[in-house]
C-alpha positions, 0 to 999 in steps of 0.5 A, spaced: 362 770 693 354 771 695 352 779 694 346 783 695 346 789 691 341 794 693 337 799 690 340 799 683 337 802 676 338 796 671 341 799 664 340 793 660 336 792 654 336 785 654 333 785 661 326 784 663 328 789 669 331 794 664 330 801 667 327 799 674 330 800 681 331 793 684 335 789 689 339 784 686 341 777 689 347 773 687 348 766 690 354 762 687 356 766 682 349 767 679 343 772 679 338 768 684 333 773 685 331 780 682 326 784 686 323 791 688 326 789 695 330 783 698 331 781 705 338 779 707 337 774 713 343 770 711 347 777 712 350 777 705 355 782 703 351 788 701 353 793 695 349 800 696 352 806 693 350 813 691 346 813 685 348 806 683 346 803 676 348 796 674 349 793 667 352 787 663 359 787 664 363 792 659 368 789 654 374 793 651 377 790 644 384 793 645 388 793 651 395 793 652 399 791 659 406 790 658 407 783 661 411 779 659 417 784 657 415 791 659 412 790 666 415 797 668 409 799 664 404 795 667 403 787 669 397 783 668 395 783 675 395 790 676 392 791 669 386 787 670 385 790 677 385 797 673 380 794 668 376 791 674 376 798 677 374 801 671 368 797 670 370 792 665 369 785 666 372 782 659 378 785 656 382 783 649 389 783 650 394 786 645 400 782 643 405 787 643 409 784 649 416 782 649 416 776 646 410 778 642 404 773 643 405 769 637 405 762 639 401 757 643 405 757 649 405 765 649 397 764 649 397 759 655 402 764 659 398 770 659 391 766 660 395 763 666 397 769 669 389 771 669 387 765 672 382 766 678 381 773 676 375 777 676 376 780 669 376 775 663 383 776 659 382 774 652 388 774 648 389 776 641 395 773 638 400 776 633 397 775 626 405 774 623 411 771 626 414 777 631 409 782 628 414 783 623 409 782 617 413 777 613 410 770 615 403 768 618 403 766 625 401 759 628 394 762 627 390 755 628 394 753 634 393 759 638 386 759 637 386 752 640 389 755 646 384 761 647 386 766 642 380 770 640 383 774 634 389 776 630 393 782 630 399 786 629 398 791 634 399 798 630 403 795 625 400 795 618 400 789 614 404 792 608 404 785 603 397 785 600 398 777 598 400 776 605 393 779 608 389 775 602 392 769 605 391 771 612 383 772 610 383 765 606 386 761 611 382 764 618 376 763 614 377 755 615 376 756 622 372 762 623 378 766 625 378 774 626 383 778 623 384 785 625 388 790 621 391 797 623 389 801 617 395 806 615 399 806 609 406 806 612 409 810 606 404 815 606 404 816 613 412 816 613 415 820 619 408 824 621 407 825 628 400 828 628 394 829 623 396 833 617 392 839 616 392 846 618 394 845 625 400 841 623 402 846 618 402 852 624 406 848 629 411 845 624 410 838 625 410 833 620 403 830 619 399 824 617 394 825 612 387 822 612 389 818 606 394 814 609 388 810 613 383 811 607 387 807 602 389 802 607 382 801 608 380 801 601 385 795 599 383 791 605 376 791 603 377 789 596 381 783 599 376 781 604 371 782 598 375 777 594 378 772 599 372 772 604 373 771 611 372 776 617 375 782 618 376 787 624 379 794 622 381 797 629 381 804 631 379 808 625 379 816 625 377 819 619 370 821 616 372 818 609 373 811 613 366 811 616 363 812 609 368 806 606 366 802 612 358 804 611 358 802 604 362 795 605 357 793 610 351 795 605 354 790 600 354 785 606 362 784 607 363 781 613 367 787 616 367 790 623 371 796 626 372 800 632 374 807 634 378 809 640 374 813 645 379 819 645 378 820 637 371 821 639 372 826 644 378 831 642 381 834 636 388 836 633 387 843 636 389 840 643 396 839 640 397 847 640 400 845 647 405 840 644 404 836 650 406 829 648 400 826 652 396 828 646 400 824 641 396 818 639 396 813 633 391 814 629 392 821 631 387 826 633 383 829 627 379 835 625 372 836 628 369 834 621 372 827 623 370 827 630 363 828 628 363 823 623 365 818 628 360 820 633 355 819 627 358 812 625 357 810 632 349 812 632 348 809 626 351 802 627 357 803 622 362 803 628 361 797 632 365 798 638 369 803 642 375 802 645 380 805 650 386 803 646 389 803 653 397 803 652 401 804 658 408 807 657 413 809 662 415 816 663 422 816 659 417 814 653 413 820 653 416 826 657 420 827 650 420 832 645 414 831 641 417 828 635 421 823 639 415 821 644 412 814 643 405 814 641 400 812 646 395 813 652 392 809 657 384 810 657 381 804 661 379 809 667 377 815 663 373 811 658 366 811 661 366 818 663 368 820 656 363 816 652 357 818 657 359 826 656 358 825 649 352 820 648 346 818 652 347 813 657 343 808 653 348 808 647 354 809 652 352 802 655 350 799 648 357 801 645 361 798 652 357 791 651 356 790 644 363 788 642 363 781 645 359 778 640 364 780 634 369 776 638 365 770 639 364 771 647 358 770 651 354 776 654 350 775 660 344 779 661 341 782 667 336 776 668 335 771 674 338 765 672 344 768 668 351 768 670 353 774 674 357 778 670 356 786 672 358 793 672 357 798 677 357 805 676 354 812 677 352 816 670 351 823 674 357 824 677 361 829 674 368 831 675 375 833 673 379 827 671 386 827 675 392 823 676 389 820 683 383 817 678 389 813 675 390 806 677 395 804 672 402 803 673 403 808 667 400 815 668 400 817 660 393 819 660 390 823 654 384 825 659 388 828 665 385 835 666 378 833 662 371 834 665 368 827 665 361 825 666 360 819 670 364 814 674 365 806 674 364 803 681 367 796 679 364 789 677 362 783 680 365 777 675 367 770 676 364 770 683 368 776 685 366 783 687 371 788 686 369 795 688 373 802 689 374 804 696 
């Protein structure tokens, strides 16, 4: 589709037109011209929106949909539509499906379900067979079929020797191992952060120590075995400090944080509302501020929505019985932009691709058009009507957010909110 974008402010440090208000002409999927004013003699479709800003396409490193097996939560088709309308041109799909994505055939299936879509779906294969933590999966074969990393979603690898073998084996073909840092025995049956709030509410807590011990172990294994390690969704101040020190030692490690852990704390649980039940749990204000500082100084490499659709039967329960998880694609930009400068928000939404071996396309003439459209000034309360996902379990429902995504142009297709 050929498109003319009118009066857009470019937000892209890699673009020679950064911070300029320009027109952008897209022909045959590539940016053919950027100028102060471009005529439209061929009557191409025009995109002219209030306070329009444009950046490189956004990337989310941790997204769950459900298909295959849990289509009632989210299909791949609707999940990718949700991602597009939320500003994401590329998403990394977690393997927490039924069956678990742990083979070549599974990788090929989810890739085929996204063929022809505007959003690039990049599957993450399960690190172990059925994500049971006993035997390594078909790691090399899955990479050959398109897997970009390996992860037992929200399931920590208990066996340290298995973790060591995973790092050693994947280092032979530059594979990326993702871990969820939580000591299961210490976390036990906890449902929220262990601190004064959990004591007041009478809910079983998950100590920060459960996360930090696991990170210490995996960093030692990384130093010994080599390889590439990504620590997903850290949540504590000490975790930030540990990873900062590891990077100072030049260990090949990266990490992410879930956007809700940057935005809110365990005080939210005073209402016993299960939408706030997430894993890792919401922590203290001290932790939240340390995570924000970790983003600012580059210790934390990327922010994820950790989008995890769950049907109402799994969330509308007593707090201790409800499942962990929240959707987040639709609210991520508004939440980030409420915390950071616009420059930093766009930076953390785009810089994760390199770690996963994916290409970036700066907003420059001659490049493939992979663009996100957004309005950074629009402030509003996030409501159910703002949710595109099939499931509605949003931790941000009722929160005041700053900024909204209009949509994307990617893979020759324009997807814009109506």
